[in-house]
N, C-alpha and C positions, 0 to 999 in steps of 0.2 A: 504494500499500500503505499502510496507516494505521501511524504510528509507534508503538513500544511505549510504554505509559503511563509518565509520570514518577513518578506516585504510584499505588499500588493498594492499597486497604484491603478485605481479604477476610474477611466475618463476624467482624469485631471485636467482642468483648465484654470488658468490664472491670467486675468487681464488686469493692465494698468491704465485706466481711461480708454482710450482708443487703441492702446498698444496690447496685443495678445502675446504674452510671454511664452505660454504653454497651452496647447489646444488638443484636447481630447486624447491625452496620452493615457496607456494601459500597459502593464507588465507585471510579471511576478518574479520573485527571486527565492529559491529554496534554501534550507539549510545545507551547509557544506558547499555551497556554490560561491565563485568569485564571478562577479557579474560586472562586466564593464559597460560603462555609459559614455558613448563617444559622441562627440559634436564639436564644431568650431566654437570659438568664443561668442557669446550671445546666442547661442542656439537653444537655451532653456534648460541646461543641466542643473545649475545652481538653484534656479527657481524651482525645479522638481524636487530637489534635495530639501530645499527650506519648507516646502509644503509637507513632506514626508514627516519632517520633524516638528511641525507646527511652529515654525518661526515666521511663517506668513500664512494667511488663510487663503484657501482655493476660492475661486469664484464659482466652480462647479466641480464635481466629482468628490472622490474620497481616497485616502490613503490609509493603510492599516500596517503595523509593525508587530511582529510576533503575535498576531491575531487580536491586537488591540487598536482602537481607533485613534488616529493620530491627534484628532481635536479633544476628545474626551479623556483620553488616557495618556496625554503627554508626558506628565510627570513620570509615570511608570516606564513609558517608552524611552525617555531620556536616561533613566537609572539603568536600563540594560542594553543601552547603545553607546558606541564610541563615534565620536564625530570629529572629523578634521576639516574646517572649512577651506575654501579658497581665499587666498589674500588674508591669511591669519593674523588677527589683531590680538595683542597681548599687553601686559602692563610693563612699561619700559623701565621703571624702577625697581622691579622686583627680579631677583636672580632667577636662573632657570630652576633651581632647587626650590625657591620660595614659590614660584609659580606652580609647580607640581604639587608642593605641600598644600596651597591654598585650594587648587582643585581637587585634591584627594579629600581634604576635609569637607569640602562640598558634597562629595560622594559618600561620606561616612567612613573613609579610610580605605586603603589599598595595601596589597603586599608589597612592602618596600624591597624585598628581596627580588621580586619580579622587576620593580622599577629599576633597581641597580644592573639586573641583567639587560633590560632594554637599553639603558645608558651606555653600557659597554659594547653591546652589539652595533649600536648606531654611532659610536665614537662621539658622544655628546659631552660637552662640558657644561656642568650645571653651575659653575661658581660665578660666572659673570652676570651682569644685569642684562636682561633681554634688550634694552636698548643699544647695547654694544655688540649684538649678535650680527653676524652676516644673515643673509636670508636663508641660507642652507642650514645654519646652526639654529636659527629660530624655527625652521620648519622641523628640525629633529625634536625640539621640545613639543611641537604640535602632535607628531607622530607618537611619542611617548604617552602624552595625556590621553590620546585617543585609545591606546592598548592596554594602559596600566591597570584598569579594572576588570580585565578579562571580559569584556563584553559579548553578548550573544549575537549582536550585529554590529558591524563597523561600516560607517558611511565616510568615505573619504573623497574629498573634492580637489582634484589636481594635487595628489599628495607628494610627487617627486620633485617639486619646483625648488630649485636650487641645491638639490642633494648631488654630491658628486658620484661617478659611477659605482664605485665600491659600496657606498651606502645604499644606492638605489638596489643593488643586488641582495644585500642584507634585508632591506625592506620588503623586497619580493618573496624572500625565504619566509619572513614572517607572514606574509599574507597566506602562502601555502600552508604553513603550520596551522593557521586559524582556520582554514577551511578544512584540513585534514581532522581537526578536532570537532568538526561538525557544526562549527559556526559560520556565519555568512558575511560576505565582503560585498560591499557596492562600491565600486571604483569608478569615479567620473574622472575623465580625461579628454583632451583634444588630440592626443597622441596615440595613434594604434600601436606603435611598436611597444609601448609601455602596457597596453592591455593584452596584446598578443602573447606576451611572455608568460602571464599568469591566468588569464581569464578562461572560464568554461563556457560562458555565453556572453554575447555583446549585443548591445542595442544602439542603433544610430539615431540621433535627434538632429533635425535641421529646422531652424526657424520655428521652433516650438511644436514641431510634428514629428511624431515618432515614424520613421520611415522603414525600419528593419528591425527584426530581433532574430539573432542566428546563434546557433551553437558554433563556437570557434572551429571546432573540428569540421563542420560543415562548410563554414566560410572558406576555409583553407582548401577543402576538397574541391570546392567549385571556382577556385581562382582562375582567372584567365591565364592563359599561357601565351608566351611570345615565340614567334618563329622568324628566324633570319634567313633569308635565301639570297644566295649569291649566284648571279646568271652570268652566262658568257657574254651577253649583251643587254643593254637595258630593256626593262619590260614596263609597259605602261601600268600604272597602279589600277586603272579601270578593269584590268584582267581579272582582279581578285575581289572587286567590290561586288557585294551581293552574293558572294559564296557562303554556302551554309556554315554557320558558326563564326565567321569572320567579322570582327568589330571595328578595327582601325588598320589602316594601310598607308605606310609612307614609303617613299622611294629616294633614294640617294645613288645616282649613277646607275650600276648593275646591281645595286643591293636593294632588296625589297624586305621590309620589316612589317609583321602584321601581329595583331592579337586576335587569339581565337579561343573558343570553348568547345567541348565535346570533342568528337573524333577529328583527327588531322586529315583524314582521307579526302574529303571534298577540296582542302586546300591543295593538298599534294597532287590531285588529279588535275587541277588547273596548272600548277607549278611545272609538271612534267611534259606539258604541251610545248615547254621552252627548253633551252640548254641550261640545265642546272649544274652549278659548279659545286657548291656546298650547301648544307642544311644544318642549322643549330636551333635548338629549341629550349625554353626555361620557363618556369613559373613566374607569374607577375608577383612583384612584391604586394604584401598586404597593404602597404601605404598607398599603393595605386588602386586597390580596390576602394579603399577609404574615399579616395578623391573622386571615385566613380560616383559615389553617393552625393558629392557636394560639387558636382560639375559646374552647377550655376555659380557658385561662389568664385570658383577658380577662374572662370571665363570672366567674371566681373572685374577680377584683378586689381583693384584700385578702390573699390567700395567696400568698406567693412561692413559685415551684417549688423543689424540693429543690437545694440549692447543691452543687457538686462539692467534694470534699476539697481543701484548700489544700496544694498541694504546689509552690508557687512557689519560685524559687531564683534568683541571679544568672545571667545568660546564659551565662557560662562553665561 
């Protein structure tokens, strides 16, 4: 029997006057899952997270965490959830240690042995005032406070901002350990390479609309592939357009490059009508699949998507 969802978002809509930040978004996340939530800046990721945590009230729809209603049971949800907001705001005159002590006291105490372990694993310095930290060291404090009470659900908004590569690797190990323990991770990002490393499932959001929810394994399986054909003489790109499974064709001299999905046979059937010198094929990087979902924004190249209103605040 499938376990009940840890997070349920049901037809969530949030409007700010005439601006719709999130429009009719629905998805579920289950225990033991790392769920990647992908979209460019301003797509509606942070608005969705704030609604889940009752930091803002939805215009329509509902959210549930661990079977509890986000609005009526917000205090209990916050007790059982770890949260790292984007653009983390902390108290500049407190040291890292004092910040964690303050937040731990708000939670009724934590296991300081576990906090020490997190501090060592992330190579964090808790002795300095937060105002003296680099963005990466400030982010480490944010990660520790999200994990330190061993929550059932972790909600992390752009968590690797400012972290160096070695710390990112340790952070991803923490995420896997959390999921293996049967807990749930909601990982919001605008970078698919981050999500690709750890996520079981991924959702794509654009301009407030959820446009796809995919198992990561399925997304990788149906990735487009790229073939590069070198001919003895130039071949017109029109020869390959309209061929079954072929999506894009470019020509440079006697070299033809095409993206395709499914069987290569129809493409090779056309290619072998000409004098083929060499053939090379490879999978398209998942970053390119990500860009396929956001082709409008890429084509616009100069216009930034509408940004969400700034409602950031300290984590407490």
